[in-house]
C-alpha positions as CSV (number, residue, x, y, z in Angstrom):
1,X,11.0,-11.8,9.8
2,X,14.6,-12.3,8.7
3,X,13.9,-16.1,8.6
4,X,10.8,-15.6,6.5
5,X,12.8,-13.4,4.1
6,X,15.5,-16.0,3.8
7,X,13.0,-18.8,3.1
8,X,11.3,-16.6,0.5
9,X,14.5,-15.9,-1.3
10,X,14.7,-19.5,-2.4
11,X,11.0,-19.9,-3.2
12,X,10.3,-21.7,-6.5
13,X,7.3,-21.3,-8.8
14,X,5.3,-24.0,-6.9
15,X,5.8,-22.2,-3.6
16,X,4.8,-18.9,-5.1
17,X,1.6,-20.5,-6.6
18,X,0.8,-22.1,-3.3
19,X,1.1,-18.7,-1.6
20,X,-1.4,-17.2,-4.0
21,X,-3.8,-20.1,-3.6
22,X,-3.7,-20.2,0.2
23,X,-5.8,-17.2,1.0
24,X,-4.5,-14.2,2.9
25,X,-0.7,-14.9,3.0
26,X,1.4,-15.4,6.1
27,X,4.7,-13.7,6.4
28,X,6.4,-16.8,4.9
29,X,3.9,-16.8,2.0
30,X,4.3,-13.1,1.5
31,X,8.1,-13.6,1.3
32,X,7.5,-16.1,-1.5
33,X,5.3,-13.7,-3.4
34,X,8.1,-11.1,-3.1
35,X,10.7,-13.5,-4.5
36,X,11.9,-13.7,-8.1
37,X,9.5,-16.6,-8.5
38,X,6.7,-14.3,-7.4
39,X,7.9,-11.7,-10.0
40,X,7.5,-14.3,-12.7
41,X,3.8,-14.5,-12.0
42,X,3.2,-10.8,-11.7
43,X,0.4,-10.8,-14.2
44,X,-1.6,-13.3,-12.2
45,X,-0.9,-11.3,-9.0
46,X,-2.1,-8.1,-10.7
47,X,-5.4,-9.6,-11.8
48,X,-6.1,-11.0,-8.3
49,X,-5.2,-7.6,-6.7
50,X,-7.5,-5.9,-9.1
51,X,-10.4,-8.2,-8.4
52,X,-9.9,-7.9,-4.7
53,X,-9.8,-4.1,-4.8
54,X,-12.9,-3.7,-6.9
55,X,-14.8,-6.2,-4.7
56,X,-13.9,-4.4,-1.5
57,X,-13.6,-0.7,-2.5
58,X,-15.4,-0.5,-5.9
59,X,-13.9,1.7,-8.5
60,X,-13.5,4.9,-6.5
61,X,-10.4,6.8,-5.5
62,X,-10.4,9.1,-2.5
63,X,-8.5,12.3,-3.4
64,X,-6.4,14.3,-0.9
65,X,-3.8,17.0,-0.9
66,X,-0.8,17.8,1.4
67,X,-0.6,21.2,3.0
68,X,3.0,21.9,4.2
69,X,3.1,24.0,7.4
70,X,6.8,24.4,8.0
71,X,10.2,23.4,6.7
72,X,12.0,24.5,9.8
73,X,13.8,21.4,11.1
74,X,15.8,20.3,14.1
75,X,16.7,16.9,12.6
76,X,19.5,15.8,10.4
77,X,18.3,13.2,7.9
78,X,20.5,12.3,5.0
79,X,17.7,11.9,2.4
80,X,15.4,14.9,3.3
81,X,15.3,18.3,1.6
82,X,14.4,19.9,4.9
83,X,17.3,18.5,6.8
84,X,18.9,20.9,9.3
85,X,22.0,22.5,7.8
86,X,20.8,22.5,4.2
87,X,20.9,26.0,2.6
88,X,17.2,26.3,1.7
89,X,14.7,29.1,2.3
90,X,13.0,28.3,5.6
91,X,9.4,29.2,6.4
92,X,6.7,28.4,8.9
93,X,3.2,29.5,7.9
94,X,1.2,31.9,10.0
95,X,-2.4,31.2,10.8
96,X,-3.6,33.5,8.0
97,X,-1.3,31.8,5.5
98,X,-2.6,28.4,6.6
99,X,-6.1,29.6,6.1
100,X,-5.3,30.9,2.6
101,X,-3.6,27.6,1.6
102,X,-6.6,25.6,2.9
103,X,-9.1,27.8,1.0
104,X,-7.1,27.5,-2.2
105,X,-7.2,23.7,-1.8
106,X,-10.9,23.8,-1.0
107,X,-11.5,25.9,-4.2
108,X,-9.7,23.1,-6.1
109,X,-12.2,20.6,-4.7
110,X,-10.3,19.0,-1.8
111,X,-12.1,18.1,1.3
112,X,-9.4,15.8,2.6
113,X,-6.2,17.8,3.6
114,X,-3.1,16.3,5.1
115,X,-1.0,18.8,7.2
116,X,2.7,18.1,6.8
117,X,5.6,19.6,8.6
118,X,9.3,19.2,9.3
119,X,10.2,18.5,13.0
120,X,11.1,21.6,15.0
121,X,9.6,21.9,18.5
122,X,10.2,25.7,18.6
123,X,8.2,26.4,15.5
124,X,5.7,23.4,15.3
125,X,4.6,22.7,18.9
126,X,1.4,21.2,20.1
127,X,-0.5,24.6,20.3
128,X,0.6,25.5,16.8
129,X,-0.6,22.1,15.4
130,X,-3.9,22.4,17.2
131,X,-4.5,25.9,15.9
132,X,-3.6,24.7,12.4
133,X,-6.0,21.8,12.6
134,X,-8.8,24.1,13.7
135,X,-8.1,26.6,10.9
136,X,-8.1,24.0,8.2
137,X,-11.2,22.3,9.6
138,X,-13.2,25.4,8.7
139,X,-13.0,24.4,5.1
140,X,-12.1,20.7,5.1
141,X,-14.2,18.1,6.9
142,X,-11.2,15.7,7.0
143,X,-7.8,16.8,8.4
144,X,-4.9,14.5,8.8
145,X,-1.4,15.0,10.2
146,X,2.0,13.9,8.9
147,X,4.2,15.5,11.5
148,X,6.6,14.6,14.3
149,X,5.9,11.6,16.5
150,X,4.0,12.6,19.6
151,X,3.0,11.2,23.0
152,X,-0.6,10.0,23.7
153,X,-1.7,13.2,25.4
154,X,-0.5,15.3,22.4
155,X,-2.5,13.0,20.1
156,X,-5.5,13.4,22.3
157,X,-5.1,17.2,21.9
158,X,-4.9,16.9,18.2
159,X,-8.1,14.7,18.1
160,X,-9.9,17.3,20.3
161,X,-9.0,19.9,17.8
162,X,-10.4,17.9,14.9
163,X,-7.6,15.6,13.7
164,X,-9.1,12.6,11.8
165,X,-5.9,10.7,10.8
166,X,-2.2,10.4,11.4
167,X,0.4,9.3,8.8
168,X,3.9,8.4,10.1
169,X,6.4,6.6,7.9
170,X,9.0,4.6,9.8
171,X,11.4,5.4,6.9
172,X,13.3,2.2,7.3
173,X,12.6,-0.7,9.7
174,X,16.3,-1.7,9.9
175,X,17.6,-0.1,13.1
176,X,21.2,0.0,11.9
177,X,20.3,1.7,8.6
178,X,17.9,4.0,10.5
179,X,20.8,5.2,12.7
180,X,22.9,5.7,9.6
181,X,20.4,8.1,8.0
182,X,19.1,9.9,11.1
183,X,22.1,11.7,12.5
184,X,20.6,14.1,15.0
185,X,17.4,15.6,16.4
186,X,14.2,14.1,17.8
187,X,13.7,11.8,14.8
188,X,16.8,9.9,15.8
189,X,14.7,7.9,18.3
190,X,13.9,4.7,16.3
191,X,11.5,3.0,18.8
192,X,9.8,6.3,19.8
193,X,8.8,6.7,16.1
194,X,8.0,3.0,15.7
195,X,5.5,3.1,18.6
196,X,3.9,6.4,17.7
197,X,0.9,5.1,15.6
198,X,-0.1,2.8,18.4
199,X,-0.1,5.9,20.8
200,X,-2.2,7.7,18.2
201,X,-4.7,4.8,18.0
202,X,-5.0,4.8,21.8
203,X,-5.7,8.5,21.7
204,X,-8.7,7.9,19.3
205,X,-7.2,8.8,15.9
206,X,-9.6,7.2,13.4
207,X,-7.2,6.6,10.5
208,X,-3.5,5.5,10.8
209,X,-1.2,5.6,7.8
210,X,2.1,3.6,7.8
211,X,4.8,3.1,5.3
212,X,8.5,2.7,4.5
213,X,10.7,5.1,2.4
214,X,11.8,2.7,-0.3
215,X,15.5,3.0,-1.2
216,X,17.1,3.1,2.2
217,X,17.2,-0.7,2.7
218,X,16.4,-3.9,0.9
219,X,12.9,-3.5,-0.4
220,X,11.8,-7.1,0.4
221,X,12.9,-6.7,4.0
222,X,11.0,-3.4,4.3
223,X,7.9,-4.9,2.7
224,X,7.8,-7.8,5.3
225,X,8.5,-5.4,8.2
226,X,5.8,-3.0,7.0
227,X,3.3,-5.9,6.6
228,X,4.1,-7.1,10.1
229,X,3.7,-3.5,11.5
230,X,0.4,-2.9,9.6
231,X,-1.1,-6.2,10.9
232,X,0.1,-5.4,14.4
233,X,-1.7,-2.1,14.2
234,X,-4.9,-3.8,12.9
235,X,-4.9,-6.0,16.0
236,X,-3.9,-3.4,18.6
237,X,-5.8,-0.4,17.1
238,X,-8.9,-2.2,15.9
239,X,-11.0,0.9,16.1
240,X,-8.9,2.6,13.5
241,X,-8.7,2.1,9.7
242,X,-5.1,1.2,8.6
243,X,-3.7,2.7,5.4
244,X,-0.3,1.9,3.8
245,X,1.9,3.7,1.3
246,X,5.2,3.0,-0.5
247,X,7.0,6.3,-1.2
248,X,10.2,6.0,-3.2
249,X,13.0,8.5,-2.7
250,X,12.9,11.5,-5.0
251,X,15.5,14.1,-5.8
252,X,15.8,16.7,-3.1
253,X,18.2,19.4,-1.8
254,X,21.3,17.7,-0.5
255,X,21.6,15.4,-3.6
256,X,20.9,12.1,-1.7
257,X,21.0,9.0,-3.9
258,X,19.2,5.8,-2.8
259,X,21.4,3.0,-1.7
260,X,18.8,0.4,-2.7
261,X,16.7,1.8,-5.6
262,X,13.4,0.1,-6.3
263,X,12.4,-0.2,-9.9
264,X,8.8,0.0,-11.3
265,X,8.4,-3.8,-11.6
266,X,9.4,-4.3,-7.9
267,X,7.0,-1.6,-6.9
268,X,4.1,-3.3,-8.7
269,X,5.1,-6.6,-7.1
270,X,5.0,-5.0,-3.7
271,X,1.7,-3.3,-4.3
272,X,0.0,-6.5,-5.4
273,X,1.4,-8.4,-2.4
274,X,-0.1,-5.8,0.0
275,X,-3.5,-5.9,-1.6
276,X,-3.5,-9.7,-1.1
277,X,-2.0,-9.6,2.4
278,X,-4.0,-6.6,3.7
279,X,-7.4,-6.9,2.0
280,X,-9.2,-4.2,4.1
281,X,-6.4,-1.6,4.2
282,X,-6.4,1.6,2.2
283,X,-3.4,2.0,-0.2
284,X,-2.2,5.6,-0.9
285,X,-0.3,6.8,-4.0
286,X,1.4,10.2,-4.0
287,X,2.7,12.5,-6.7
288,X,6.2,11.1,-6.2
289,X,5.5,8.8,-9.2
290,X,5.1,9.7,-12.9
291,X,1.6,10.2,-14.4
292,X,2.0,7.2,-16.6
293,X,3.0,4.9,-13.7
294,X,0.3,6.3,-11.4
295,X,-2.4,5.6,-14.0
296,X,-1.1,2.0,-14.4
297,X,-1.0,1.3,-10.7
298,X,-4.5,2.5,-9.9
299,X,-6.3,-0.8,-10.8
300,X,-3.8,-2.9,-8.7
301,X,-5.0,-1.8,-5.2
302,X,-4.9,2.0,-5.0
303,X,-7.7,3.6,-2.9
304,X,-6.2,7.1,-2.2
305,X,-4.4,9.5,-4.4
306,X,-3.0,13.0,-4.0
307,X,-3.1,15.4,-6.9
308,X,-1.8,18.9,-7.8
309,X,0.5,18.7,-4.8
310,X,3.2,21.0,-3.5
311,X,6.0,20.1,-1.0
312,X,6.8,23.6,0.1
313,X,5.1,25.7,2.8
314,X,2.9,28.2,1.1
315,X,3.3,26.4,-2.2
316,X,-0.3,26.7,-3.4
317,X,-0.8,30.5,-2.8
318,X,2.8,31.7,-3.1
319,X,4.9,29.0,-4.9
320,X,8.7,29.6,-4.8
321,X,8.8,31.3,-1.5
322,X,10.3,28.4,0.5
323,X,12.4,25.3,-0.1
324,X,10.8,22.0,-1.2
325,X,11.0,18.7,0.7
326,X,11.5,16.8,-2.6
327,X,10.7,17.1,-6.3
328,X,7.4,15.7,-7.7
329,X,6.9,13.6,-10.8
330,X,3.2,14.0,-11.4
331,X,2.5,17.7,-11.8
332,X,-1.0,17.3,-13.3
333,X,-3.8,19.5,-11.9
334,X,-6.5,17.8,-9.8
335,X,-8.9,18.2,-12.7
336,X,-6.5,16.4,-15.0
337,X,-6.0,13.6,-12.6
338,X,-9.8,13.3,-12.2
339,X,-10.3,13.2,-15.9
340,X,-7.6,10.5,-16.3
341,X,-9.4,8.4,-13.6
342,X,-12.7,8.8,-15.3
343,X,-11.3,7.6,-18.6
344,X,-10.2,4.4,-16.8
345,X,-13.7,4.0,-15.4
346,X,-13.0,5.3,-11.9
347,X,-14.6,7.9,-9.8
348,X,-12.4,10.5,-8.1
349,X,-14.0,11.3,-4.8
350,X,-13.0,14.5,-3.2
351,X,-15.5,14.1,-0.4
352,X,-17.3,10.8,0.3
353,X,-19.5,11.8,3.3
354,X,-22.0,14.5,4.1
355,X,-23.2,15.9,7.5
356,X,-26.9,15.8,7.3
357,X,-29.0,18.4,9.1
358,X,-31.0,17.2,12.2
359,X,-34.5,16.1,11.4
360,X,-37.2,18.6,12.4
361,X,-39.8,17.7,15.1
362,X,-42.5,17.4,12.5
363,X,-40.8,14.6,10.5
């Protein structure tokens, strides 16, 4: 991977053009497309990414919403607004509060809900997560998890309770930088986290979401490492759909500033590369980005979007009662995001399946 990155850094226009023309790019070709030479042909990359996305996925965007369960945390992570020791209001939702949040989201149209939590085994244990899934499943046919890395048996318990997907960002793929930003708690275990999605796939989780938190390390290295990881999961967890995301660090309690900020043009270059390199993968875009940028990114490979999000436990029914994980940029309502997509010729799909009743004996 490092070798591919080094070769890509010196790629010229001819090498970048060859990488585009050679079909699904290898790691070496991907590195060329991430190079300054690749940046010079960004318009061509954007057009190819758009054509590939429409051909594979049509002009539909699957809508989802995060539901935060708890900001109680036993981990010390430099960049996170939930990090242990920060002076924020802590809260773990009760079952009734989870139900109210889920119903509120359902009333706003969502049938795809992602349960998110900080890591604290005392407050968010296996039983709590299973009960939370079961509660949200009453109003949402699709329930995903973005919580602490678990072992295979725990993931099996989540699947038995109704879990459809697991999202787990490695944050950074550089072990030294990972250690620098994860100072204590369960999340400090780099390899335990790295292998978690494979365990989830083995347990029968249908959708696996992977990503890197852009800003902790060099973005080109993170992109190649993420590409390698996603392709590995496609091979090893072939029964599961693989989705990717590229969250950038946003302001949060603690005042962390990214060591390696990623600008908008670099984000576009990365997004286009992933559509070319992972033609069957879903690509998710959160409300971390501004409305203007989100609208511009949609045609380049996006298949999933959140809308009207909150990053605090209880933030839909009782906003302001707990600390946020980070600040959001796109504060539009789900209806406003839907209208914006429709103006661009896209369909915002809040539920793209239906459970049909069993046929009667007479039919």
